[in-house]
C-alpha positions in Angstrom: -23.7 6.5 27.5 -21.4 4.0 28.8 -22.7 1.8 31.6 -21.3 2.8 34.9 -19.9 0.1 37.3 -18.2 0.2 40.7 -15.7 -2.6 41.5 -14.3 -3.5 44.9 -11.9 -6.1 46.1 -12.5 -8.0 49.2 -9.1 -9.5 49.9 -8.6 -12.6 52.1 -7.6 -11.5 55.7 -5.1 -13.5 57.7 -5.0 -13.0 61.6 -1.2 -13.1 62.7 -2.6 -12.8 66.3 -5.9 -12.1 68.0 -6.0 -11.2 71.8 -9.1 -10.4 73.9 -8.2 -7.5 76.0 -11.5 -7.1 77.9 -15.2 -6.7 77.5 -17.3 -3.6 76.5 -20.4 -2.6 78.4 -22.5 -3.8 75.4 -21.2 -7.4 75.8 -18.8 -7.2 72.9 -15.0 -7.9 73.4 -12.2 -5.6 73.2 -9.6 -7.1 70.8 -6.0 -6.3 69.8 -5.0 -7.9 66.5 -2.6 -7.7 63.6 -3.8 -8.9 60.1 -2.3 -9.0 56.8 -4.1 -9.1 53.6 -3.6 -11.7 50.9 -3.2 -11.4 47.2 -6.5 -13.4 46.8 -10.0 -12.6 47.6 -13.6 -11.9 46.5 -14.7 -9.2 44.4 -18.0 -7.1 44.1 -19.3 -5.2 41.1 -22.3 -3.1 41.2 -24.1 -1.6 38.1 -27.1 0.6 37.9 -30.4 -1.3 37.5 -34.1 -0.9 37.8 -34.2 -3.2 40.8 -31.8 -4.7 43.3 -30.5 -8.1 42.2 -27.5 -10.4 43.1 -25.6 -12.6 40.8 -23.2 -15.2 42.3 -20.1 -16.7 40.4 -16.8 -17.9 41.1 -15.6 -21.4 42.4 -17.3 -21.1 45.7 -20.5 -19.4 44.5 -22.6 -22.7 44.9 -22.1 -22.5 48.8 -24.1 -19.2 48.9 -27.7 -18.6 48.3 -28.9 -15.5 46.4 -32.0 -15.2 48.6 -33.0 -12.1 50.6 -31.0 -13.1 53.8 -27.8 -13.0 51.8 -25.2 -10.4 53.5 -24.5 -8.6 50.1 -28.2 -7.8 49.6 -28.8 -7.1 53.2 -25.9 -4.5 53.1 -27.2 -3.1 50.0 -30.7 -2.7 51.5 -29.2 -1.0 54.5 -27.3 1.4 52.5 -30.2 2.4 50.3 -32.2 2.9 53.6 -29.7 4.9 55.4 -28.9 7.2 52.3 -32.4 7.6 51.1 -31.4 6.1 47.6 -34.1 4.1 45.9 -32.3 3.2 42.8 -31.7 -0.4 42.0 -28.4 -2.2 41.4 -27.2 -5.3 39.6 -24.4 -6.6 42.3 -22.1 -9.4 41.2 -20.3 -11.2 44.0 -17.4 -13.3 42.5 -16.8 -15.8 45.4 -13.0 -17.0 45.2 -12.7 -17.8 48.8 -14.3 -20.7 50.7 -17.4 -19.8 52.8 -16.8 -19.8 56.5 -13.0 -20.3 56.0 -12.1 -17.7 58.4 -10.4 -15.5 55.8 -13.0 -13.0 55.3 -13.7 -9.8 57.3 
């Protein structure tokens, strides 16, 4: 049986404008914005595995830690908890965008 994998692109996002239009009752701001997506970005691949793990590669992988507080692992754990899925996954993040560059989601 062939190994199944799911791939997702996470393209760079460029804000053409961002305007704060008000404040919500929970303290968050109401925003109006216009964004475009660039032809470059990060990518995520997930494959079935016995346990949850994260591999980091790409030119900016060294700026991230694979530890338990990594956002990719946190999102995977939350997804598993919310859906009741107990299977593991080997997740590979290819980090092509600089960390904290303002081009992410």
